[in-house]
C-alpha positions as CSV (number, residue, x, y, z in Angstrom):
1,X,-89.3,-8.3,19.9
2,X,-86.3,-9.1,22.1
3,X,-85.0,-11.5,19.4
4,X,-84.9,-8.7,16.8
5,X,-83.2,-6.3,19.2
6,X,-80.5,-8.9,20.2
7,X,-79.8,-9.8,16.6
8,X,-79.6,-6.1,15.7
9,X,-77.2,-5.2,18.5
10,X,-75.0,-8.1,17.9
11,X,-74.5,-7.4,14.1
12,X,-74.1,-3.7,14.6
13,X,-71.6,-4.1,17.4
14,X,-69.4,-6.3,15.3
15,X,-69.3,-3.8,12.4
16,X,-68.7,-0.8,14.7
17,X,-65.7,-2.5,16.3
18,X,-64.1,-3.1,12.9
19,X,-64.5,0.5,12.1
20,X,-63.4,2.1,15.3
21,X,-59.7,1.6,15.0
22,X,-57.4,4.4,16.4
23,X,-57.2,7.4,14.1
24,X,-60.8,7.1,12.8
25,X,-62.5,8.8,15.7
26,X,-62.4,12.6,15.5
27,X,-64.7,15.6,15.8
28,X,-64.6,17.0,12.3
29,X,-67.8,17.4,10.3
30,X,-67.7,15.0,7.3
31,X,-71.4,15.2,6.5
32,X,-72.3,16.6,3.0
33,X,-75.8,16.9,1.7
34,X,-76.8,15.5,-1.6
35,X,-77.8,17.8,-4.4
36,X,-80.2,15.3,-5.7
37,X,-83.8,16.5,-6.2
38,X,-85.9,16.0,-3.0
39,X,-83.9,13.1,-1.7
40,X,-82.1,14.8,1.2
41,X,-83.4,13.1,4.4
42,X,-85.3,15.1,7.0
43,X,-83.1,16.3,9.9
44,X,-83.2,14.9,13.4
45,X,-84.9,16.6,15.1
46,X,-87.3,17.7,12.3
47,X,-86.5,20.8,10.4
48,X,-89.3,22.9,11.9
49,X,-87.8,22.4,15.4
50,X,-85.6,25.0,17.0
51,X,-83.3,25.0,20.0
52,X,-84.9,27.3,22.6
53,X,-81.7,29.3,23.0
54,X,-81.8,30.2,19.3
55,X,-85.4,31.5,19.2
56,X,-86.7,35.1,19.3
57,X,-87.2,34.8,23.1
58,X,-84.1,36.3,24.5
59,X,-84.9,35.4,28.1
60,X,-84.3,31.7,27.1
61,X,-80.9,32.2,25.4
62,X,-79.2,30.0,28.0
63,X,-81.7,27.1,27.7
64,X,-79.6,25.0,25.3
65,X,-80.9,21.7,26.6
66,X,-84.5,22.1,25.2
67,X,-85.7,21.8,21.6
68,X,-89.1,23.1,20.8
69,X,-91.3,23.2,17.7
70,X,-94.7,24.4,16.7
71,X,-95.8,24.6,13.1
72,X,-99.0,24.8,11.2
73,X,-99.5,24.2,7.5
74,X,-102.5,24.9,5.4
75,X,-102.7,23.6,1.8
76,X,-105.3,24.0,-0.8
77,X,-105.3,21.4,-3.6
78,X,-107.2,21.5,-6.9
79,X,-107.2,18.2,-8.7
80,X,-108.9,17.7,-12.1
81,X,-109.4,14.2,-13.5
82,X,-107.4,12.6,-10.7
83,X,-106.4,9.1,-11.8
84,X,-105.8,7.8,-8.2
85,X,-108.6,5.6,-6.9
86,X,-107.3,5.7,-3.3
87,X,-109.1,9.0,-2.3
88,X,-112.3,7.0,-2.3
89,X,-111.0,4.9,0.6
90,X,-111.9,1.6,-1.0
91,X,-109.3,1.3,-3.8
92,X,-111.9,1.1,-6.5
93,X,-111.8,3.4,-9.6
94,X,-115.6,2.8,-10.0
95,X,-116.1,5.6,-7.5
96,X,-114.5,8.1,-9.8
97,X,-115.9,11.7,-9.5
98,X,-116.0,13.7,-12.8
99,X,-115.9,17.1,-11.0
100,X,-112.7,18.7,-9.9
101,X,-111.7,18.1,-6.3
102,X,-111.1,21.2,-4.1
103,X,-109.4,19.9,-1.0
104,X,-108.2,21.8,2.1
105,X,-105.5,20.0,4.1
106,X,-104.5,21.3,7.6
107,X,-101.6,19.9,9.6
108,X,-100.3,21.1,13.0
109,X,-97.2,19.7,14.6
110,X,-95.7,20.2,18.1
111,X,-92.3,18.9,19.4
112,X,-90.5,18.9,22.7
113,X,-87.1,17.3,23.1
114,X,-84.7,17.3,26.2
115,X,-81.0,16.6,25.8
116,X,-77.7,17.1,27.5
117,X,-79.1,18.1,30.9
118,X,-80.0,14.5,32.0
119,X,-77.4,12.7,29.9
120,X,-77.2,9.9,29.1
121,X,-81.0,10.0,29.3
122,X,-82.8,12.0,26.6
123,X,-86.3,11.9,25.4
124,X,-88.6,13.6,22.8
125,X,-92.3,13.7,22.1
126,X,-94.1,15.0,18.9
127,X,-97.8,15.4,18.3
128,X,-99.5,15.9,15.0
129,X,-103.1,16.8,14.0
130,X,-104.0,16.2,10.4
131,X,-107.4,17.1,8.9
132,X,-109.1,17.5,5.5
133,X,-112.1,19.5,4.4
134,X,-114.2,20.0,1.3
135,X,-113.1,16.9,-0.6
136,X,-115.3,14.9,-3.0
137,X,-114.0,11.6,-1.7
138,X,-114.2,9.7,1.5
139,X,-111.5,10.9,3.9
140,X,-108.5,8.5,4.2
141,X,-105.4,8.0,6.3
142,X,-103.2,9.8,3.8
143,X,-105.0,13.1,4.7
144,X,-106.6,12.5,8.2
145,X,-105.0,11.5,11.5
146,X,-106.5,13.6,14.2
147,X,-104.4,14.5,17.3
148,X,-101.8,11.7,17.2
149,X,-98.6,11.0,19.0
150,X,-96.2,10.5,16.0
151,X,-93.0,10.4,18.2
152,X,-92.5,9.4,21.8
153,X,-89.2,7.8,22.7
154,X,-86.5,7.6,25.3
155,X,-82.9,7.6,24.4
156,X,-79.6,6.6,26.0
157,X,-76.9,8.8,24.5
158,X,-73.3,8.2,25.3
159,X,-71.4,11.1,23.8
160,X,-67.8,9.8,23.6
161,X,-68.3,6.1,24.0
162,X,-66.8,5.2,20.6
163,X,-64.2,8.0,20.6
164,X,-64.0,11.7,20.9
165,X,-67.4,13.1,19.9
166,X,-68.4,9.8,18.4
167,X,-71.5,8.7,20.4
168,X,-73.6,5.6,20.8
169,X,-77.3,6.2,20.8
170,X,-80.1,3.8,21.7
171,X,-83.7,4.8,21.2
172,X,-86.8,2.9,22.1
173,X,-90.4,3.9,21.4
174,X,-92.4,5.5,18.6
175,X,-90.3,7.3,16.0
176,X,-90.4,8.4,12.4
177,X,-87.5,7.6,10.1
178,X,-85.9,8.7,6.9
179,X,-83.0,6.8,5.4
180,X,-80.7,7.1,2.3
181,X,-82.5,8.9,-0.5
182,X,-86.0,8.5,1.1
183,X,-87.2,6.2,-1.8
184,X,-87.5,3.2,0.5
185,X,-88.1,4.6,4.0
186,X,-89.3,8.2,4.4
187,X,-91.8,10.0,6.6
188,X,-93.6,11.6,3.6
189,X,-93.1,15.2,4.4
190,X,-95.4,16.4,1.7
191,X,-98.3,14.2,2.6
192,X,-100.7,15.4,5.3
193,X,-100.0,12.4,7.6
194,X,-96.7,10.8,8.5
195,X,-95.1,7.4,8.3
196,X,-93.9,6.3,11.7
197,X,-92.8,3.2,13.5
198,X,-92.5,1.6,17.0
199,X,-89.4,-0.2,18.2
200,X,-85.7,0.3,18.5
201,X,-83.0,2.4,16.8
202,X,-79.4,2.0,17.6
203,X,-76.8,4.4,16.1
204,X,-73.1,4.1,16.3
205,X,-71.6,7.5,15.7
206,X,-73.5,10.5,14.2
207,X,-73.8,11.9,10.8
208,X,-71.0,14.5,11.3
209,X,-68.5,11.6,11.9
210,X,-66.4,10.1,9.1
211,X,-68.4,7.0,9.5
212,X,-71.7,6.0,11.3
213,X,-73.9,3.0,11.4
214,X,-77.6,3.5,11.8
215,X,-79.5,0.3,12.7
216,X,-83.2,-0.3,13.5
217,X,-85.9,-2.9,14.2
218,X,-89.5,-1.5,14.0
219,X,-93.1,-2.3,13.7
220,X,-94.9,0.0,11.3
221,X,-97.7,2.1,12.8
222,X,-101.2,1.6,11.5
223,X,-102.8,5.1,11.1
224,X,-106.4,5.4,12.3
225,X,-108.2,8.5,11.3
226,X,-110.0,9.3,14.5
227,X,-108.6,6.7,17.0
228,X,-105.2,6.3,18.6
229,X,-102.8,4.7,16.2
230,X,-101.4,1.2,16.9
231,X,-98.4,-0.8,15.7
232,X,-98.8,-3.6,13.2
233,X,-97.8,-6.5,15.5
234,X,-97.6,-8.9,12.6
235,X,-94.9,-6.9,10.7
236,X,-91.3,-6.0,11.4
237,X,-88.9,-3.9,9.3
238,X,-85.2,-4.1,10.3
239,X,-81.8,-3.4,8.9
240,X,-79.0,-0.9,8.9
241,X,-77.2,1.8,6.9
242,X,-73.4,2.2,7.0
243,X,-72.3,5.6,5.9
244,X,-68.6,6.1,4.9
245,X,-67.7,9.7,4.6
246,X,-63.9,9.8,4.8
247,X,-63.9,11.3,1.2
248,X,-67.2,13.1,1.5
249,X,-66.0,16.2,-0.4
250,X,-66.2,13.9,-3.4
251,X,-68.2,10.8,-2.5
252,X,-70.3,9.4,0.3
253,X,-70.7,5.6,0.3
254,X,-73.7,3.9,1.9
255,X,-74.0,0.1,1.8
256,X,-77.2,-0.9,3.5
257,X,-79.7,-3.7,4.2
258,X,-83.4,-3.6,4.8
259,X,-85.6,-6.6,5.6
260,X,-89.4,-6.9,6.1
261,X,-91.1,-9.9,7.7
262,X,-94.9,-10.2,7.9
263,X,-96.5,-13.0,9.9
264,X,-99.6,-13.4,7.8
265,X,-103.2,-14.4,8.6
266,X,-104.4,-16.0,5.3
267,X,-107.3,-17.9,7.0
268,X,-108.9,-15.1,8.9
269,X,-112.7,-15.5,8.7
270,X,-113.0,-11.8,7.9
271,X,-111.8,-11.6,4.3
272,X,-110.7,-7.9,4.7
273,X,-108.4,-8.9,7.5
274,X,-106.6,-11.6,5.6
275,X,-102.9,-11.0,4.9
276,X,-100.2,-13.2,3.4
277,X,-96.9,-14.2,4.8
278,X,-93.9,-12.1,3.7
279,X,-90.2,-12.4,4.1
280,X,-88.1,-10.0,1.9
281,X,-84.4,-9.2,2.1
282,X,-83.2,-6.0,0.3
283,X,-79.4,-5.3,0.3
284,X,-78.3,-2.2,-1.6
285,X,-75.7,0.4,-2.2
286,X,-76.1,4.2,-2.5
287,X,-73.4,6.6,-3.5
288,X,-73.5,10.4,-4.0
289,X,-71.2,13.3,-4.2
290,X,-69.4,15.7,-6.5
291,X,-67.2,15.1,-9.5
292,X,-64.2,17.1,-8.4
293,X,-64.7,20.8,-8.9
294,X,-66.3,20.3,-12.3
295,X,-69.7,21.5,-11.2
296,X,-71.2,18.0,-11.7
297,X,-72.8,16.0,-8.9
298,X,-74.3,12.5,-8.8
299,X,-76.7,10.4,-6.7
300,X,-77.1,6.7,-7.4
301,X,-78.8,3.8,-5.6
302,X,-79.2,0.1,-6.5
303,X,-81.2,-2.4,-4.6
304,X,-81.6,-6.2,-5.1
305,X,-84.6,-7.9,-3.4
306,X,-85.0,-11.6,-2.7
307,X,-87.1,-13.8,-0.4
308,X,-90.6,-15.2,-0.3
309,X,-94.0,-13.6,-0.5
310,X,-97.5,-15.1,-0.2
311,X,-100.5,-14.7,-2.4
312,X,-104.0,-15.5,-1.2
313,X,-106.2,-17.1,-3.9
314,X,-109.5,-15.2,-4.0
315,X,-111.5,-18.3,-5.0
316,X,-110.0,-20.9,-2.6
317,X,-108.8,-18.6,0.2
318,X,-105.6,-20.6,0.2
319,X,-102.1,-19.1,0.3
320,X,-99.5,-19.8,-2.4
321,X,-95.9,-18.9,-1.6
322,X,-93.9,-17.2,-4.4
323,X,-90.2,-16.6,-4.8
324,X,-89.5,-12.8,-4.6
325,X,-86.9,-11.7,-7.0
326,X,-86.8,-7.9,-7.8
327,X,-84.3,-5.2,-8.8
328,X,-84.4,-1.4,-8.8
329,X,-81.9,1.3,-9.5
330,X,-81.8,5.1,-9.6
331,X,-79.3,7.5,-11.1
332,X,-79.2,11.3,-11.1
333,X,-76.6,13.5,-12.7
334,X,-76.6,17.2,-12.1
335,X,-74.6,20.3,-13.1
336,X,-74.6,23.6,-11.2
337,X,-73.7,26.7,-13.3
338,X,-71.5,29.3,-11.8
339,X,-74.1,32.1,-12.1
340,X,-75.8,34.4,-9.6
341,X,-79.1,32.5,-9.8
342,X,-77.3,29.2,-9.0
343,X,-79.1,27.2,-11.6
344,X,-78.8,23.4,-11.5
345,X,-79.8,21.2,-14.4
346,X,-80.2,17.5,-13.9
347,X,-81.0,14.3,-15.7
348,X,-82.5,11.3,-14.0
349,X,-83.2,7.7,-14.8
350,X,-85.2,5.4,-12.5
351,X,-86.0,1.7,-12.9
352,X,-88.0,-0.8,-10.8
353,X,-89.0,-4.3,-11.9
354,X,-92.6,-5.4,-12.2
355,X,-94.1,-8.9,-12.1
356,X,-93.8,-10.9,-15.4
357,X,-96.5,-13.4,-14.8
358,X,-99.1,-13.3,-12.0
359,X,-99.8,-17.0,-12.5
360,X,-96.3,-18.4,-12.0
361,X,-94.4,-19.1,-8.7
362,X,-92.2,-16.0,-8.8
363,X,-92.9,-12.3,-8.1
364,X,-90.6,-9.8,-9.7
365,X,-92.4,-6.7,-8.5
366,X,-90.1,-4.4,-6.5
367,X,-91.3,-3.6,-3.0
368,X,-90.9,0.1,-2.4
369,X,-91.5,-0.4,1.4
370,X,-92.4,3.0,3.0
371,X,-90.9,5.3,0.5
372,X,-91.4,9.0,-0.3
373,X,-93.2,9.3,-3.7
374,X,-92.8,13.0,-4.5
375,X,-89.4,12.6,-6.2
376,X,-91.2,10.4,-8.7
377,X,-94.2,12.5,-9.5
378,X,-95.7,15.8,-8.3
379,X,-99.1,14.3,-8.8
380,X,-98.1,11.5,-6.5
381,X,-99.0,8.9,-9.2
382,X,-95.9,6.7,-9.0
383,X,-93.6,4.8,-6.6
384,X,-90.5,2.7,-7.1
385,X,-92.2,-0.4,-8.6
386,X,-92.8,-1.5,-12.1
387,X,-91.5,1.7,-13.5
388,X,-89.1,3.1,-16.0
389,X,-88.8,6.9,-15.9
390,X,-86.3,9.3,-17.5
391,X,-86.5,12.9,-16.2
392,X,-85.0,16.3,-16.8
393,X,-85.2,19.2,-14.3
394,X,-84.0,22.8,-13.7
395,X,-83.7,24.5,-10.3
396,X,-82.7,28.1,-9.6
397,X,-82.9,31.0,-7.1
398,X,-83.9,34.2,-9.0
399,X,-84.1,36.3,-5.8
400,X,-83.1,35.9,-2.2
401,X,-85.3,33.4,-0.4
402,X,-87.2,32.5,-3.6
403,X,-86.6,29.0,-5.1
404,X,-88.0,27.7,-8.4
405,X,-87.8,24.3,-10.0
406,X,-89.5,22.8,-13.1
407,X,-89.3,19.3,-14.6
408,X,-90.4,17.0,-17.4
409,X,-90.9,13.3,-16.7
410,X,-91.9,10.3,-18.9
411,X,-93.3,7.1,-17.4
412,X,-93.4,3.6,-18.7
413,X,-94.2,0.2,-17.3
414,X,-91.2,-2.1,-16.8
415,X,-93.5,-5.1,-17.2
416,X,-96.4,-4.7,-19.6
417,X,-98.3,-7.6,-18.0
418,X,-98.1,-6.0,-14.5
419,X,-100.1,-3.0,-13.4
420,X,-99.9,0.7,-12.5
421,X,-100.9,0.2,-8.9
422,X,-101.5,3.8,-7.8
423,X,-104.1,4.2,-10.6
424,X,-105.5,0.6,-10.2
425,X,-104.9,-0.1,-13.9
426,X,-103.7,-3.5,-15.2
427,X,-103.7,-5.5,-18.4
428,X,-102.6,-9.0,-17.8
429,X,-102.3,-9.7,-21.5
430,X,-99.8,-6.9,-22.0
431,X,-101.6,-5.7,-25.2
432,X,-102.1,-2.2,-23.9
433,X,-98.4,-1.5,-24.2
434,X,-96.1,0.2,-21.6
435,X,-96.3,4.0,-22.1
436,X,-98.1,5.5,-19.1
437,X,-97.7,9.1,-20.0
438,X,-95.6,12.2,-19.3
439,X,-95.8,14.9,-16.7
440,X,-94.7,18.6,-16.5
441,X,-94.4,20.3,-13.2
442,X,-93.3,23.7,-11.8
443,X,-93.0,24.9,-8.2
444,X,-92.1,28.1,-6.5
445,X,-91.1,28.5,-2.8
446,X,-90.7,31.7,-0.9
447,X,-89.6,32.5,2.6
448,X,-91.6,35.5,3.4
449,X,-90.1,36.2,6.8
450,X,-88.6,34.1,9.6
451,X,-92.1,32.8,10.6
452,X,-93.9,32.3,7.2
453,X,-93.1,30.2,4.2
454,X,-95.4,29.7,1.2
455,X,-95.3,27.8,-2.0
456,X,-97.3,27.0,-5.0
457,X,-97.1,24.4,-7.7
458,X,-98.8,23.1,-10.9
459,X,-98.4,19.7,-12.5
460,X,-100.0,18.3,-15.7
461,X,-100.0,14.7,-16.6
462,X,-100.7,13.7,-20.2
463,X,-101.8,10.1,-20.6
464,X,-100.0,7.6,-22.8
465,X,-101.3,4.7,-24.9
466,X,-101.5,2.3,-21.9
467,X,-103.5,4.8,-19.8
468,X,-105.8,5.8,-22.6
469,X,-106.8,2.2,-23.3
470,X,-108.7,2.1,-19.9
471,X,-110.9,5.2,-20.7
472,X,-114.5,4.9,-19.7
473,X,-116.4,7.7,-21.5
474,X,-119.5,7.2,-19.5
475,X,-118.6,6.7,-15.8
476,X,-114.9,7.5,-15.8
477,X,-112.1,7.6,-15.0
478,X,-111.6,9.6,-18.2
479,X,-108.1,8.3,-18.8
480,X,-107.8,9.8,-22.3
481,X,-107.9,13.3,-20.7
482,X,-105.0,15.1,-19.0
483,X,-104.8,15.4,-15.2
484,X,-104.2,18.8,-13.7
485,X,-103.0,19.4,-10.1
486,X,-102.5,22.8,-8.5
487,X,-101.7,23.5,-4.8
488,X,-101.0,26.6,-2.7
489,X,-99.7,26.2,0.8
490,X,-98.6,28.4,3.7
491,X,-96.5,27.2,6.7
492,X,-96.3,29.1,10.0
493,X,-93.5,28.5,12.5
494,X,-94.1,29.8,16.0
495,X,-90.3,29.9,16.8
496,X,-89.1,31.4,13.6
497,X,-86.1,30.2,11.5
498,X,-83.7,29.7,14.3
499,X,-81.8,32.9,13.5
500,X,-82.5,35.2,16.5
501,X,-82.2,39.0,16.0
502,X,-80.3,39.5,19.2
503,X,-76.6,38.9,19.7
504,X,-75.5,36.4,22.3
């Protein structure tokens, strides 16, 4: 652990010194949000958290050093002909249920954060309770994680160490994390449970500065449904994101690097506990912004992966090391019309390589790490691996506090001899083709009042030739039939929207 932290601090310090020349440090707010669809990272602290001085409790209007949050979300999901095998808990499509699934998901989160009053020492804790009811399938860790500490960290925060209002922040402990466009590391806000990590995060500057460097070295947390979660001590993810925002009214530039190292256990006597060695390096570049005042916006990301990954032979139990060589890129172009409804139309193209031959010494399947999958598919059917997907989408605000979006997506395999992992479908011969299918989705969100938000959505996935070729007319899954997904959810925030009715 100390090796990773020392290496991280050394690299980050060198870069920060190069950037912190006189004239660069100032207090202006350079941060601009992306207009890309569902790729804006979650805020820190989380978006449901409020500063106590800005809540409905007027008696606490001077308590600016305390952040609080208490939120409950209830979601009803209706899924008909769900292609995902993972709800069974054993990753086997043979447990397909022909009846529609009517699932109730409940999530409660609570947050407490202390800052400023004890500086440079700060700390935060966050608890989450995630439960599911009435499902056809075995409960799994995507839905259930009962009463769990998802954040608990201490922070040293030096406000002006790198210049006026340009801080140095060092955090240690359990944290969740969202970076870049959330496609590689995200906390999966839509899902009932949360990705989180344990380790160190060192940040040079903050997002409002004209540049900042966000570095980390973490062990991912293994979620346990009914027991206290634990870190995966065999795995480290590490890296950094440099954000250059000097020209943020037009473009934000984010060169980055992410690595993942797994010390495998290929000879474990318990076959279910065997894991291969892994050492992947993933440099990339993301850029987003506006094209002048034309109304057009863009968000692009490219990532190249290399390294080595192990494969455990099921017959011999021996590990074979493969060369990892993968590529992915993502491009969204949008246009916002100058109309009262603020409509934005966008076109998107996503690409991620798949493995060409499972029997050779190379693996070309892109590793999506701990990414957020909702930007890919409302059904949650796809991630950034072995995929080619063009999309078209429209977003608009017909009334105050009402937001609507709808989209059409087509999905193809990048490699016909590799599989569709989230549906557990694969044809090594490649004779089933590449067309997975296409999806239509629509969603409406409404802020009812400062304490209540609700939303509903419908998505329909029509199978393509590849998917239809796996149809089992007797036992299922019935992959020649469409998949329907509907949800309705209500979120309650005990501290409102952070806009108090009283005047300070």
